[in-house]
C-alpha positions, 0 to 999 in steps of 0.5 A: 527773350530772343531765340538763341542757337546752341550746339546741335547733333545729327544722326543718320537714322533720326530726321532731326537735328537735336540740341545737345541739351533737351528738356525732360518733361516727366515733372510737368505731369507730376511724380516730382511734386506738383508743377503749376500749369503756368510754371510748366508753360514758362519752363517750356518757353524758357527752354525753347528761348535758350535754344533747346530743340527737343522736348521729351515726354510720355503719354503716362506723365500725368495721364497725358497732362505733360503732353497736353501742356506741350501741345498747348505751348506749341499752339500758343507759340505758333511756330512753324514745323521747321522751327519748333522743338521736336517732341519725343513721346513714349507709349506702352505703359497704359496697359499691363506690361506683357508682350501681348499688349504690344500690338498694332491695334494698341499702338494706333490707340496710344498714338492717336491719343498722343496726337490729340494731346499734342495737336499734331498729325504726325508724331516726331518720335515715338519710343516704346516706354521701357517695355518687357524684355521679350518685346526686343526680340519680337519681329511683329512689334517692330513690323508694327512700328514700321507700318506706323512710319509708312502711314506717316502717323509717326516720323520715327520710332525709338526705344527707352530701355532699362538695360544695356542688353536691351539697348544693344538689341534695339540698336541692331534693329534697322528701323530703330532711330533712337535709344533712350538710356540712363547715363550719368556719372553714377551710371557709366556702363553704357560707355562700355558697349552701347555708345560705340554701337549706337555711333556705328549704327547712326542711332541717336542716344538720348541720355536720361536721368542725367543728374541722378534724380538731383543727387548730382546737383549737390543740393541734397543731404541725408536729412533732405525729405521729398513729398509723398507724390515725388518718386524720389520718396515713393519709389526709393526702393523700386516700389512702383517701377524700376528702382534704377529710375530713382537716384539712378539705382544708387542707395540714397545715402551712398549717393549723397556721400558720393555727391559731396565728392562730385561737388568737390570735383566741380569746384576744382573745375570752377563750375557748378555740380549740375553743369559738370554732370551735364557736360560730362555726358555731352562729352561722351562720344556717341551721345546725341542729346541729354534731357534733364528735367526742370521744375523752375524757369531758373533750372531750365535756363541753367540746364541749357547753359551747360551746352556753353561749358567748355569740355571738362579736363582730363583731370576731372574725367579721371576724378569722376571715373575714380569716384565711380569705380570706388563708390558706385560701380559695385552697386549698379554696374552689373545690374543694368 
């Protein structure tokens, strides 16, 4: 399939144009059930062919398997630096989550491993991977990141956050190029302050968990089951990491019921629930890119196609806000 171009966005702090739809690759390392190596490569290829220009990964996804898969794909594809997808990775979750581990020596070790996994000399973007809250107020941590940029080990750095307060603290740091945050129709708090602050500062907003772990696709019901190695099963109540990463922190049964209403809004708009969910995020001022995952080639292509959907109507936007205010806001808005 020939490469195509989809809409891109630029921010002043990040040296890359980003496609409005990126690809999240947590699932390529596991934790969503197993994705075969061949299928993973096909997903990367289909996404790139559809115009996706950013792959988001982390050093702990499959203990490096996601990074290695992307690295092998880039080598196989043999594209030049200027026309290959930018790869955004993360670091910090390989050790106990205490501020004392967020030091330059550890950073060097972690990024050297990621550079080997990805087969690159300079990492496009490294994000602190939802670090302890105290890290955000540590000048030493951000001085260390500035050192890595100066040494050209990384081209830029950002932060993946759990809360809006952490996002705002990150945006205030002059060297932070991007903030990755959960944003979807079931997690709307970033619209209040985070997105406007990022837009003013020129910080890229990377919206993760855009489909609320699949809830917003409308494919689940109360009897849907997930495999034991899928975080939607083992982390449903926050047993392994922040519960906000699974179903956006919405109790599963509540989310399923709300998703039925969301699907009805999509039907009224004449598009799929997944396209409505992605397009709603793209339409928010201040969003740079959205990174849905995909476990099949068909999902990867469908996700990329959301960039071609026309902006949603005011009626649909109002209906989504009403849904959130009535069914979701009391459960999540003040938690993150």
